[in-house]
MARKOLVO-40501 format. One line per field, with one value per residue: x, y, z of N, C-alpha, C in turn. Coordinates in pm, 1 decimal. Example, Ala and Ser with C-alpha at 12.3 -4.5 7.8 and 13.67 -1.06 7.14 Angstrom:
// residues 2
n_c1: 1319.0,1285.0
n_c2: -569.0,-225.0
n_c3: 780.0,708.0
ca_c1: 1230.0,1367.0
ca_c2: -450.0,-106.0
ca_c3: 780.0,714.0
c_c1: 1320.0,1290.0
c_c2: -330.0,3.0
c_c3: 780.0,787.0
***
This chain:
// residues 287
n_c1: 12201.6,12225.2,12073.3,12183.4,12471.1,12316.3,12230.7,12432.0,12396.4,12097.6,12104.3,12163.7,11967.4,11752.3,11708.0,11669.7,11471.8,11261.4,11242.7,11120.9,10911.4,10739.6,10762.1,10689.4,10477.4,10307.9,10170.8,10107.1,9930.9,9702.2,9625.4,9502.8,9262.7,9144.8,9064.1,8817.1,8635.6,8454.5,8596.3,8722.5,8961.9,9002.8,8957.0,8885.1,8619.6,8385.4,8367.9,8300.0,8195.7,8237.1,8245.5,8290.4,8214.9,8388.9,8536.4,8395.3,8313.6,8538.5,8565.5,8353.4,8408.4,8438.9,8700.4,8902.1,8840.0,8986.7,9237.2,9338.4,9346.4,9508.3,9766.9,9820.2,9853.6,10088.2,10263.2,10333.2,10395.3,10610.7,10833.7,10861.0,10945.8,11176.9,11314.4,11353.3,11544.4,11732.1,11922.5,12044.3,12172.8,12317.8,12507.7,12619.5,12812.4,12945.8,13096.7,13425.7,13479.0,13636.6,13476.6,13307.0,13292.6,13175.3,12961.9,12832.2,12805.7,12675.9,12412.9,12354.0,12311.2,12037.3,11907.3,11981.8,11865.6,11625.6,11297.2,11096.2,11189.9,11255.4,11006.2,10909.4,11079.4,11080.4,10726.0,10822.3,10960.5,10767.0,10561.0,10274.9,10231.3,10350.9,10613.4,10754.2,10965.0,11006.5,10809.5,10887.5,11064.8,10938.4,10734.4,10941.6,11030.3,10837.9,10603.1,10302.7,10218.4,10242.1,9998.7,10158.6,10109.9,9852.8,9663.5,9459.2,9564.7,9826.4,9897.7,9959.7,10159.3,10367.9,10440.1,10486.8,10742.9,10888.0,10950.5,11085.7,11288.2,11437.3,11502.6,11646.5,11956.6,12038.8,11941.8,12056.0,12315.2,12247.3,12231.2,12470.4,12665.2,12610.9,12683.9,12945.1,13054.5,13009.2,13173.9,13435.2,13518.0,13300.9,13190.7,13430.6,13439.9,13187.1,13222.7,13412.4,13275.3,13072.6,12938.1,12693.2,12666.6,12442.4,12316.5,12498.1,12439.9,12155.2,12176.0,12373.4,12384.2,12157.4,12043.4,12239.4,12179.5,12010.2,11948.4,12013.5,11797.6,11576.2,11579.0,11603.2,11339.6,11181.9,11223.0,11127.1,10913.0,10754.1,10834.2,10631.9,10445.7,10387.3,10399.9,10409.9,10520.4,10655.6,10453.5,10259.8,10391.1,10414.6,10199.5,9994.0,9820.3,9614.9,9544.3,9184.1,9111.7,9344.7,9634.1,9636.2,9719.2,9721.8,9827.8,9791.8,9499.2,9470.0,9577.5,9431.3,9191.8,9225.6,9343.3,9312.8,8952.6,8914.0,8820.0,8913.2,8875.4,8790.9,9033.4,9259.9,9137.4,9174.0,9459.4,9500.8,9409.1,9591.8,9809.8,9822.7,9809.7,10039.2,10181.5,10132.4,10171.6,10501.6,10538.0,10466.7,10688.1,10933.0,10935.2,10869.8,11124.7,11295.8,11250.0
n_c2: 6226.8,6278.8,6560.5,6713.4,6775.3,6916.3,7164.4,7418.8,7536.0,7569.4,7735.6,7948.9,8011.6,8036.8,8299.0,8444.9,8300.3,8402.7,8655.8,8657.0,8525.6,8707.9,8971.5,8882.8,8646.8,8655.3,8910.3,8787.2,8645.0,8745.7,8868.5,8724.7,8660.2,8901.1,8942.9,8805.2,8969.5,9250.0,9464.4,9800.7,9936.4,10095.6,10050.8,9738.9,9694.2,9720.1,9493.3,9238.6,8882.6,8790.1,8629.9,8489.1,8723.6,8963.0,8850.1,8759.1,9022.7,9064.6,8997.3,9130.5,9364.8,9638.5,9787.5,9679.1,9421.4,9513.8,9590.2,9389.3,9222.3,9425.6,9411.3,9113.9,9176.6,9292.5,9174.2,8970.8,9078.2,9231.2,9039.9,8915.7,9086.5,9197.5,8936.4,8836.6,9077.0,9096.0,8852.9,8893.9,9125.8,9038.4,8855.0,9076.7,9229.9,9030.6,9038.9,9103.9,9377.4,9723.4,9887.3,9742.6,9747.9,10021.2,9990.5,9816.9,9958.6,10175.0,10055.1,9939.4,10088.9,10225.1,10088.2,10135.6,10376.2,10467.5,10349.8,10520.4,10794.2,10752.3,10714.9,10940.8,11121.5,10989.9,11064.8,11332.1,11322.9,11217.0,11377.7,11539.3,11734.8,12105.0,12089.6,11840.8,11616.2,11424.5,11432.8,11685.4,11589.2,11436.7,11626.7,11794.2,11596.6,11669.7,11497.2,11439.8,11566.2,11302.4,11126.0,10989.9,10937.1,11020.1,10882.8,10608.7,10346.9,10385.7,10502.0,10253.4,10109.1,10304.1,10283.3,10005.2,10043.6,10260.5,10037.9,9846.0,9956.4,10016.9,9783.7,9637.4,9600.8,9536.8,9233.9,9208.7,9148.8,8969.8,8732.1,8769.7,8664.5,8390.0,8362.1,8373.2,8134.1,7938.6,7716.9,7765.3,7579.1,7462.6,7637.9,7656.0,7429.4,7363.7,7546.6,7434.8,7246.7,7399.9,7548.6,7836.2,8186.7,8238.5,7995.3,7888.4,8081.9,8029.6,7728.4,7645.2,7882.3,7999.7,7734.0,7662.4,7925.3,7841.3,7830.3,8068.9,8189.6,8119.9,8199.3,8471.0,8546.4,8452.5,8676.9,8854.2,8833.2,8801.0,9065.6,9208.1,9126.1,9208.1,9519.2,9868.5,10119.6,10225.3,10258.6,10411.4,10635.3,10747.1,10755.6,10798.2,10585.4,10615.0,10726.6,10708.8,10364.2,10263.5,10215.0,10105.8,9907.5,9609.7,9622.7,9898.5,9907.2,9735.7,9865.8,10163.0,10031.0,9975.0,10174.8,10426.8,10415.6,10285.8,10017.1,9783.4,9492.2,9425.5,9493.1,9347.7,9085.2,9092.5,9074.2,8852.2,8724.2,8725.4,8695.9,8430.1,8390.5,8482.6,8326.6,8060.6,8082.9,8140.4,7866.7,7684.7,7824.0,7731.9,7443.4,7420.4,7473.0,7359.1,7125.7
n_c3: 13612.2,13348.3,13350.0,13509.3,13372.0,13204.6,13396.7,13417.5,13158.6,13162.8,13332.4,13270.7,13045.9,13181.6,13265.9,13036.0,12942.9,13118.7,13108.1,12815.5,12854.4,13047.7,12895.4,12623.3,12609.2,12807.5,12781.0,12546.0,12584.0,12759.9,12581.0,12425.3,12600.9,12629.0,12385.1,12346.1,12446.0,12638.1,12594.6,12665.1,12708.8,12908.1,13189.7,13363.2,13499.6,13354.1,13222.5,12978.3,12846.9,12535.8,12338.5,12014.6,11924.3,11865.6,11624.1,11453.7,11376.4,11260.2,11038.8,10913.6,10898.3,10674.9,10589.5,10716.6,10609.8,10332.2,10414.2,10467.4,10237.7,10029.9,10207.0,10167.7,9886.5,9836.0,10012.9,9846.7,9587.2,9687.4,9757.4,9525.0,9362.7,9437.1,9501.5,9228.4,9102.6,9292.3,9277.3,9049.9,9091.5,9268.7,9150.1,9005.3,9233.4,9277.7,9103.9,8946.3,8928.4,8976.0,9079.5,9286.9,9528.8,9576.2,9451.3,9631.8,9840.3,9793.0,9715.4,9922.1,10097.4,10093.1,10272.8,10575.0,10668.1,10889.3,10793.5,10851.8,10786.9,10511.1,10396.3,10460.5,10297.5,10048.8,10021.0,9976.3,9744.1,9578.3,9544.3,9455.0,9415.9,9276.4,9376.5,9369.7,9310.7,9131.1,8943.8,8821.8,8690.6,8527.4,8342.8,8236.6,8044.2,7881.3,7949.8,8138.8,8448.0,8693.6,8939.8,9175.6,9431.7,9442.4,9355.7,9378.0,9257.5,9148.6,9389.6,9557.6,9411.4,9419.2,9672.9,9664.4,9466.0,9656.3,9853.2,9751.9,9637.3,9884.6,10023.0,9830.8,9786.5,10052.1,10041.3,9802.2,9915.9,10089.6,9927.2,9815.7,10026.5,10054.0,9766.7,9713.1,9842.5,9701.5,9509.8,9276.0,9103.2,8987.2,8811.8,8604.4,8528.8,8411.2,8181.2,8048.3,7950.5,7801.9,7872.1,7845.8,7936.7,8020.4,8083.5,8265.9,8511.5,8550.7,8589.5,8784.3,8926.9,9059.4,9182.8,9376.6,9515.2,9701.1,9973.3,10065.1,9971.6,10027.0,10312.5,10247.6,10112.5,10343.4,10522.9,10403.8,10310.3,10614.6,10690.5,10521.9,10566.2,10816.8,10766.3,10850.7,10885.8,10653.3,10443.6,10591.3,10671.7,10378.1,10241.6,10422.7,10481.2,10255.5,9898.7,10009.1,10145.5,9987.3,10042.7,10296.8,10558.9,10726.0,10989.9,11030.4,11080.6,11257.8,11442.3,11490.9,11546.1,11760.3,11929.5,11866.7,11763.9,12010.2,12073.1,12162.6,12217.6,11975.2,11802.4,11941.8,11836.5,11557.3,11565.6,11662.5,11472.5,11239.0,11393.2,11366.4,11097.6,10992.3,11086.1,11034.0,10767.1,10771.7,10888.8,10640.6,10475.7,10579.0,10544.0,10285.1,10218.2,10332.8,10210.3
ca_c1: 12346.1,12220.6,12061.2,12319.0,12509.5,12270.7,12194.2,12458.8,12302.8,11969.3,12093.4,12236.9,11895.7,11644.6,11656.2,11594.9,11322.8,11147.3,11171.5,11072.0,10755.8,10708.4,10745.3,10611.3,10433.5,10197.8,10056.7,9961.0,9776.5,9594.2,9535.6,9391.5,9165.5,9061.3,8961.2,8683.5,8545.4,8419.2,8711.6,8731.8,9093.8,9032.3,8940.0,8808.9,8510.8,8256.1,8396.9,8173.2,8246.4,8083.4,8235.9,8373.3,8137.1,8479.3,8624.0,8292.7,8291.2,8658.7,8575.4,8236.9,8470.1,8491.7,8838.5,8944.4,8920.3,9044.6,9354.6,9379.1,9395.4,9650.8,9850.3,9820.8,9918.7,10230.3,10354.9,10257.3,10470.9,10743.4,10925.6,10884.0,11027.2,11300.8,11417.2,11414.6,11628.5,11850.4,11981.3,12130.4,12273.0,12448.6,12597.8,12726.2,12851.6,13062.4,13204.8,13582.2,13525.5,13731.5,13367.4,13228.5,13286.5,13151.2,12853.5,12736.4,12766.3,12556.9,12301.9,12328.7,12274.2,11877.9,11836.9,12021.2,11793.9,11453.0,11151.7,10987.3,11234.5,11240.8,10892.7,10902.0,11195.3,10954.8,10673.7,10827.3,10988.5,10687.3,10450.4,10187.3,10234.3,10471.4,10741.5,10776.0,11113.0,10977.4,10716.0,10941.4,11157.3,10853.6,10717.3,11059.1,11044.4,10716.0,10464.1,10171.4,10227.8,10202.2,9967.0,10224.7,10072.7,9706.1,9565.2,9455.7,9615.9,9957.4,9971.1,10017.7,10247.2,10456.9,10444.3,10579.1,10869.7,11024.8,11013.1,11183.1,11433.7,11542.8,11549.9,11696.8,12054.6,12038.1,11890.1,12170.9,12422.1,12266.2,12244.0,12627.5,12718.7,12612.0,12726.3,13094.7,13084.5,13012.5,13309.1,13459.9,13563.3,13152.8,13162.9,13510.9,13419.0,13069.5,13304.9,13465.0,13164.4,13053.0,12777.3,12673.6,12695.0,12277.3,12321.8,12555.6,12298.5,12031.3,12168.9,12455.7,12394.7,12067.7,12000.2,12353.2,12186.0,11882.8,11961.2,11978.5,11674.2,11457.7,11600.4,11566.7,11212.4,11094.5,11246.8,11054.2,10720.1,10687.3,10839.0,10582.4,10308.3,10346.8,10455.8,10327.2,10573.2,10640.1,10313.8,10185.4,10471.5,10393.2,10041.2,9865.3,9712.8,9504.4,9411.9,9095.8,9206.7,9453.3,9745.4,9632.7,9757.4,9663.2,9858.8,9725.9,9357.4,9491.3,9609.8,9366.8,9062.3,9208.6,9410.2,9119.9,8832.5,8862.5,8752.9,9022.8,8837.0,8797.5,9138.8,9304.4,9084.4,9230.1,9571.7,9519.3,9401.9,9700.9,9926.5,9795.9,9785.0,10174.8,10237.7,10139.0,10309.8,10642.6,10557.3,10501.7,10805.1,11052.1,10864.6,10924.7,11293.6,11358.4,11270.8
ca_c2: 6261.1,6427.1,6671.8,6746.9,6817.6,7038.3,7262.1,7511.6,7587.9,7573.4,7832.0,8069.6,8017.9,8079.3,8471.9,8478.2,8255.6,8488.4,8794.0,8647.6,8499.8,8824.3,9060.2,8818.5,8560.4,8717.4,8997.3,8797.3,8523.9,8790.7,8935.7,8603.6,8635.0,9021.1,8925.6,8747.4,9061.4,9396.9,9574.8,9936.4,10014.5,10203.1,9944.8,9636.4,9690.4,9658.0,9371.8,9141.2,8812.7,8814.2,8515.3,8501.9,8856.1,9030.0,8753.7,8747.1,9155.2,9144.4,8982.8,9218.0,9539.4,9618.7,9867.4,9549.6,9359.7,9610.3,9647.5,9239.9,9238.7,9509.4,9329.4,9025.9,9174.2,9385.8,9054.2,8857.8,9163.1,9263.6,8939.1,8832.0,9142.2,9218.9,8825.7,8902.4,9191.2,9100.7,8781.2,8908.1,9199.0,9002.5,8849.5,9205.3,9217.2,8923.2,9075.7,9162.6,9518.6,9783.0,9993.5,9628.4,9800.4,10128.9,9967.7,9733.9,10029.5,10252.3,9961.2,9885.4,10239.3,10250.8,9991.4,10194.7,10490.3,10432.8,10348.6,10624.2,10872.5,10682.9,10725.4,11102.9,11163.6,10953.6,11161.6,11465.4,11302.1,11185.5,11460.1,11549.8,11890.5,12143.7,12070.7,11702.1,11610.1,11284.7,11497.2,11778.1,11546.1,11423.4,11701.2,11860.1,11531.8,11690.4,11434.7,11505.3,11482.1,11188.2,11110.5,10922.1,10909.2,11061.6,10789.2,10440.6,10225.8,10448.6,10486.9,10122.5,10110.7,10386.1,10213.3,9885.6,10069.9,10244.8,9942.6,9726.7,10018.6,10070.4,9627.3,9548.6,9589.2,9437.1,9089.7,9107.3,9110.8,8818.6,8675.6,8770.5,8622.2,8250.6,8315.9,8381.9,8009.7,7837.3,7686.5,7816.1,7434.3,7441.4,7722.3,7627.3,7256.3,7430.8,7608.8,7357.5,7159.2,7463.2,7638.2,7950.1,8269.2,8223.5,7852.8,7902.0,8130.4,7904.2,7570.7,7670.7,8006.4,8001.9,7639.5,7744.5,8013.4,7829.6,7864.2,8243.6,8236.4,8062.4,8297.2,8627.0,8520.2,8463.6,8776.2,8948.0,8765.7,8858.3,9202.2,9256.2,9138.2,9337.4,9643.9,9946.0,10260.5,10308.5,10326.7,10539.4,10781.0,10791.5,10805.9,10766.2,10493.9,10680.7,10769.5,10595.3,10274.1,10209.6,10176.2,10047.3,9761.5,9518.7,9675.3,9999.6,9900.5,9696.3,10002.8,10246.0,9983.6,10016.8,10368.2,10567.5,10398.5,10233.2,9923.3,9686.5,9355.1,9346.5,9514.8,9218.2,8961.0,9083.3,9080.2,8740.5,8639.2,8823.8,8637.6,8286.2,8374.7,8485.4,8165.9,7938.8,8124.1,8091.4,7721.5,7656.0,7861.1,7669.5,7338.0,7441.0,7557.7,7244.6,7017.7
ca_c3: 13519.2,13202.1,13405.7,13578.9,13294.1,13103.4,13442.4,13436.7,13039.9,13184.6,13414.9,13177.3,12953.3,13243.1,13253.8,12895.4,12895.1,13191.0,13014.0,12718.7,12899.4,13080.6,12795.8,12504.4,12647.0,12907.5,12724.5,12411.8,12640.8,12802.6,12452.8,12333.1,12643.1,12610.6,12257.8,12359.5,12536.1,12482.8,12707.4,12598.2,12733.0,13046.3,13287.0,13389.3,13552.4,13318.3,13138.9,12956.1,12785.8,12402.3,12287.6,11904.7,11809.2,11765.4,11549.0,11350.4,11328.8,11170.9,10911.1,10874.1,10867.5,10550.5,10611.1,10815.3,10498.2,10246.3,10437.6,10455.5,10063.0,10066.1,10297.8,10102.4,9758.6,9928.6,10068.1,9748.8,9497.7,9675.6,9761.2,9407.7,9250.8,9516.0,9487.9,9061.8,9098.5,9422.4,9266.8,8904.5,9111.9,9399.7,9063.8,9003.0,9317.6,9301.7,9014.2,9006.0,8890.3,9039.0,9130.6,9294.0,9647.1,9536.5,9417.6,9742.6,9941.4,9713.8,9698.7,10068.5,10192.9,10133.1,10389.3,10644.3,10767.7,10913.0,10698.4,10817.0,10700.5,10400.5,10352.6,10405.9,10176.1,9921.4,9980.0,9895.8,9631.7,9491.2,9560.8,9291.9,9365.1,9181.9,9384.4,9331.2,9246.0,9006.0,8838.7,8777.3,8573.8,8441.0,8301.6,8166.6,7935.0,7831.8,7997.3,8207.2,8602.3,8769.4,9043.9,9236.6,9587.6,9463.8,9278.3,9422.8,9191.9,9133.4,9532.5,9600.7,9296.8,9459.7,9791.7,9653.5,9444.7,9761.0,9937.4,9628.1,9624.6,10004.4,10048.5,9745.0,9813.2,10168.5,9987.6,9747.7,9996.8,10162.8,9829.9,9792.4,10103.8,9975.0,9653.6,9777.9,9907.4,9581.0,9444.7,9142.3,9018.4,8912.7,8680.8,8521.2,8497.0,8336.4,8091.6,7993.4,7883.9,7660.7,7921.1,7798.5,8037.6,8091.8,8138.3,8416.9,8553.2,8529.9,8622.6,8897.2,9039.6,9118.1,9227.7,9452.4,9582.2,9723.0,10130.3,10068.0,9887.8,10166.5,10405.4,10219.5,10069.6,10447.9,10614.1,10315.4,10365.0,10728.3,10731.9,10434.0,10646.1,10948.1,10791.6,10891.6,10906.7,10519.6,10381.4,10701.7,10607.8,10229.4,10203.7,10555.0,10427.4,10117.5,9888.9,10022.8,10181.7,9876.2,10101.8,10483.8,10608.5,10827.5,11086.1,11062.3,11102.8,11412.2,11575.4,11449.6,11617.1,11933.4,12001.4,11821.8,11774.3,12119.1,11998.7,12226.9,12170.1,11818.1,11789.3,11979.9,11798.2,11483.1,11552.1,11695.7,11357.7,11186.7,11390.2,11307.6,10958.2,10999.1,11157.5,10912.0,10647.2,10808.7,10855.7,10518.4,10402.7,10628.9,10520.1,10168.0,10232.5,10418.2,10091.2
c_c1: 12334.5,12122.4,12147.1,12426.3,12485.4,12262.6,12216.8,12395.3,12201.5,11979.3,12135.8,12050.1,11734.3,11608.8,11614.7,11462.3,11235.8,11113.7,11125.6,10917.6,10698.6,10653.9,10665.4,10496.2,10282.7,10118.2,10008.8,9906.4,9672.3,9523.8,9467.2,9278.8,9101.4,9007.0,8825.5,8627.9,8536.6,8514.5,8738.2,8898.0,9104.2,9054.3,8856.0,8672.8,8360.1,8290.4,8328.9,8231.2,8141.1,8134.3,8328.8,8314.4,8299.8,8519.9,8532.0,8317.9,8461.1,8650.3,8406.9,8257.4,8485.8,8650.5,8927.1,9004.3,8991.4,9177.3,9437.6,9450.0,9503.3,9743.0,9885.6,9917.3,10050.7,10315.5,10352.2,10397.3,10578.4,10872.1,10959.3,10975.5,11201.6,11376.7,11456.1,11541.4,11778.7,11936.2,12099.6,12208.2,12368.4,12561.3,12711.6,12839.8,12980.0,13168.4,13323.9,13590.1,13569.6,13576.9,13264.2,13208.5,13201.2,12943.7,12773.8,12747.1,12651.2,12419.1,12255.2,12259.9,12121.8,11827.4,11888.2,11917.8,11632.3,11377.9,11042.7,11067.3,11245.4,11109.7,10830.2,10951.8,11118.4,10850.7,10654.6,10865.4,10881.1,10554.9,10393.4,10208.4,10370.5,10661.6,10803.8,10885.8,11049.1,10896.2,10776.0,11016.5,11052.0,10772.3,10842.3,11024.5,10898.8,10600.1,10394.4,10216.4,10171.9,10137.3,9988.9,10149.9,9902.3,9607.0,9544.7,9557.0,9807.5,10003.2,10036.9,10161.0,10355.7,10506.1,10597.7,10735.2,10980.6,11015.6,11118.9,11327.1,11502.2,11567.3,11619.3,11866.6,12084.4,11987.4,12001.6,12282.5,12413.3,12287.1,12418.4,12695.6,12727.0,12684.3,12862.2,13109.0,13056.8,13154.8,13345.3,13499.5,13427.2,13173.8,13296.7,13505.4,13256.3,13102.7,13322.2,13362.4,13056.8,12924.1,12814.9,12643.2,12527.8,12268.8,12395.1,12475.9,12235.9,12058.5,12295.9,12427.9,12306.2,12021.2,12148.3,12276.1,12011.4,11869.8,11925.5,11832.4,11553.9,11459.6,11531.3,11442.8,11140.2,11139.4,11149.2,10929.1,10679.4,10734.1,10723.8,10469.4,10264.3,10435.1,10369.0,10388.4,10591.2,10534.2,10255.1,10242.8,10447.8,10282.1,9976.3,9807.8,9603.3,9556.6,9289.3,9136.2,9287.7,9565.6,9746.3,9647.8,9689.9,9685.2,9834.6,9592.8,9379.8,9508.3,9518.9,9205.5,9100.6,9255.3,9323.9,8986.1,8801.4,8779.8,8858.2,8990.7,8861.1,8938.6,9244.2,9265.5,9144.3,9370.3,9641.8,9538.1,9544.4,9805.9,9925.9,9859.1,9967.0,10253.5,10244.6,10183.1,10474.0,10667.1,10590.1,10643.3,10922.6,11002.0,10902.5,11056.3,11376.3,11342.7,11411.1
c_c2: 6340.5,6566.3,6814.4,6831.9,6951.8,7143.6,7376.6,7620.0,7622.7,7724.8,7954.4,8136.2,8098.9,8198.5,8507.9,8466.2,8326.5,8625.7,8768.3,8600.9,8634.4,8928.7,8991.4,8720.8,8612.1,8767.5,8919.2,8661.1,8616.0,8870.0,8850.8,8612.5,8743.0,9025.8,8887.4,8865.3,9203.0,9512.4,9732.4,9981.1,10082.5,10125.1,9843.5,9608.5,9652.9,9528.3,9245.6,9060.4,8812.4,8728.7,8519.8,8639.6,8882.6,8977.7,8813.6,8914.4,9186.3,9128.0,9022.6,9406.8,9556.7,9723.2,9774.3,9456.9,9369.9,9571.6,9485.9,9203.4,9354.6,9476.8,9214.8,9012.3,9217.1,9270.8,8976.9,8952.5,9180.4,9150.4,8926.8,8959.1,9157.9,9066.9,8817.9,8940.1,9165.1,8994.5,8780.2,9063.5,9188.8,8941.8,8954.0,9273.0,9140.2,8934.7,9068.2,9287.6,9612.9,9841.7,9880.4,9702.5,9914.4,10095.1,9886.4,9851.9,10128.5,10160.9,9969.5,10003.4,10286.2,10192.1,10017.8,10302.9,10399.9,10448.3,10471.9,10789.0,10842.6,10754.4,10874.8,11178.6,11155.9,11042.5,11295.5,11450.6,11296.2,11268.5,11502.2,11685.2,11922.1,12127.8,11938.2,11670.5,11486.2,11387.6,11659.3,11718.1,11540.9,11518.9,11799.2,11762.2,11569.1,11604.0,11488.3,11426.7,11349.5,11169.4,11007.9,10859.6,10970.5,10957.9,10619.3,10345.8,10291.3,10408.1,10356.4,10066.9,10183.3,10312.2,10096.8,9940.4,10155.5,10168.5,9850.8,9787.6,10023.9,9852.4,9550.1,9548.0,9503.0,9300.9,9070.4,9091.1,8957.9,8695.6,8644.9,8676.1,8477.0,8233.2,8284.9,8234.8,7895.3,7842.4,7713.6,7668.2,7420.0,7559.9,7672.7,7494.3,7272.1,7475.6,7504.4,7246.0,7239.6,7541.0,7752.3,8045.4,8238.1,8079.4,7862.9,7978.0,8018.1,7788.7,7557.6,7787.4,8017.7,7870.7,7658.0,7805.8,7970.1,7866.7,7971.9,8250.7,8211.6,8149.9,8431.5,8623.5,8531.1,8622.2,8864.8,8977.6,8833.9,8981.2,9286.6,9265.9,9197.3,9433.2,9749.2,10121.7,10333.6,10358.4,10401.0,10645.9,10825.2,10830.7,10831.2,10664.1,10513.9,10666.5,10655.9,10505.1,10217.8,10147.4,10120.0,9916.2,9714.2,9584.6,9809.5,9989.6,9833.3,9796.4,10084.1,10139.0,9988.0,10162.6,10436.4,10516.0,10314.8,10098.1,9786.7,9552.1,9331.9,9358.7,9384.4,9063.5,8985.5,9067.1,8918.4,8671.0,8672.4,8752.6,8495.0,8287.1,8354.4,8383.8,8083.9,7974.9,8073.0,7942.0,7673.6,7665.8,7781.3,7516.0,7331.9,7422.4,7435.1,7105.3,7051.5
c_c3: 13402.6,13265.4,13479.8,13526.9,13219.7,13237.8,13451.3,13287.4,13083.1,13287.0,13372.9,13077.8,12988.4,13232.8,13181.3,12909.5,12975.4,13163.7,12911.7,12767.3,12923.6,13022.6,12686.0,12532.0,12691.5,12840.3,12587.5,12468.7,12705.3,12685.7,12400.4,12476.2,12622.3,12479.6,12242.4,12449.3,12482.1,12568.7,12572.4,12640.0,12802.6,13144.6,13304.1,13438.6,13476.6,13216.3,13095.5,12877.5,12655.6,12273.1,12126.2,11846.8,11773.3,11662.5,11413.3,11287.5,11238.2,11022.7,10824.7,10870.3,10729.0,10535.3,10652.0,10664.0,10355.6,10281.8,10443.7,10283.9,10015.0,10115.5,10214.4,9960.5,9762.4,9933.1,9935.4,9661.5,9552.3,9702.2,9632.5,9308.0,9320.8,9454.1,9319.6,9060.2,9206.0,9349.7,9135.1,8986.4,9231.1,9259.8,9054.2,9095.4,9352.2,9231.1,9033.5,8965.2,9009.8,9142.6,9227.5,9440.4,9653.7,9520.0,9521.4,9844.9,9890.1,9730.9,9824.5,10143.2,10215.5,10263.0,10541.1,10742.0,10788.5,10818.2,10744.4,10773.9,10569.2,10368.4,10363.4,10345.5,10052.7,9886.1,9928.2,9745.0,9475.7,9455.8,9442.1,9291.3,9287.7,9215.1,9436.1,9271.5,9100.9,8894.7,8781.0,8663.4,8467.0,8296.5,8209.9,8028.9,7852.2,7834.6,8096.0,8347.1,8647.0,8886.7,9144.8,9373.0,9600.4,9411.4,9348.4,9374.9,9198.2,9322.0,9587.9,9518.7,9350.1,9588.9,9746.3,9564.1,9561.9,9848.2,9900.8,9666.3,9760.1,10046.6,9950.4,9710.0,9935.4,10136.4,9906.9,9801.9,10099.4,10037.0,9808.4,9860.2,10060.9,9869.9,9671.9,9844.4,9795.2,9504.0,9284.6,9029.7,8951.4,8790.7,8570.6,8466.1,8364.1,8178.1,7974.8,7861.6,7762.8,7698.8,7854.5,7918.6,8107.3,8152.8,8304.5,8507.2,8642.8,8633.1,8721.9,8988.4,9114.6,9195.0,9354.6,9549.3,9682.3,9893.2,10126.4,10043.4,9984.0,10290.1,10390.3,10144.0,10237.4,10498.0,10535.7,10357.0,10498.9,10731.4,10620.0,10499.2,10732.9,10940.1,10792.3,10866.4,10745.4,10457.3,10436.3,10647.8,10470.8,10230.0,10322.9,10530.6,10340.9,10024.6,9916.1,10174.4,10134.1,9919.9,10236.4,10471.1,10695.5,10964.1,11151.8,11114.5,11242.0,11528.2,11602.4,11569.2,11751.0,12016.4,11991.3,11810.3,11910.0,12158.5,12034.4,12132.1,12039.7,11775.2,11776.0,11901.7,11631.5,11446.0,11580.1,11551.0,11250.7,11201.5,11377.7,11161.8,10924.0,11050.6,11078.3,10796.2,10661.1,10792.2,10745.7,10456.9,10443.3,10587.0,10337.1,10140.4,10276.5,10252.7,10007.3
***
């Protein structure tokens, strides 16, 4: 009887399940199998099983390890900065100022254009050459031009700055949606008890934003781990390998170097790493 009741729902789910299986699960399983071979990406004629060689080579690849380090740093710093800035910004958005709607639109707009468009735009703004808008402003203030994208240290800082700028408004809106569901009675009761503005923020606002914080941090972490377009458009992964991310190296090993086996091995390791991070975040958020 239970199966008969659920049969109509299963009929609706089945087409989506088949599409997901064909477009996602089958390529994933095929990639797992090919990661243990020497596949060159052209044909399967000379396909040979190489065991764990590709996985060992991943950890012996200096560029790959550098890109993993860059990705981890990026995936930690970006969520922290965005979260620290987005929560106070959402409080400002939630105020009753006459310009609050204009402020929301202004901060939300950077998340609308493509990351590639933003990357190319900011590569012009941060150019170390004479036409760089930021350096024009810096030199007019009497300082030396800054090598925003030409210095290994400043290049990563610049990529993080642009990422935070583009993501801040969107994640502030996530917190704003949660903040608008918080009862005003909590604030009124705390004010009657003599709570200061900072106490209201840290004792009421921040704890009430925990569900939105879990969602925001998870989205930021996952998008940061798999990022490719913005750093590539800004710096191309340079200077050197200073801003090379793991996704860029995976693509390079497969499509440029024709080492599809190693590329897929790196992708599988990356997939497992992201899956573990996601599970840990969900468990921490559920507590």
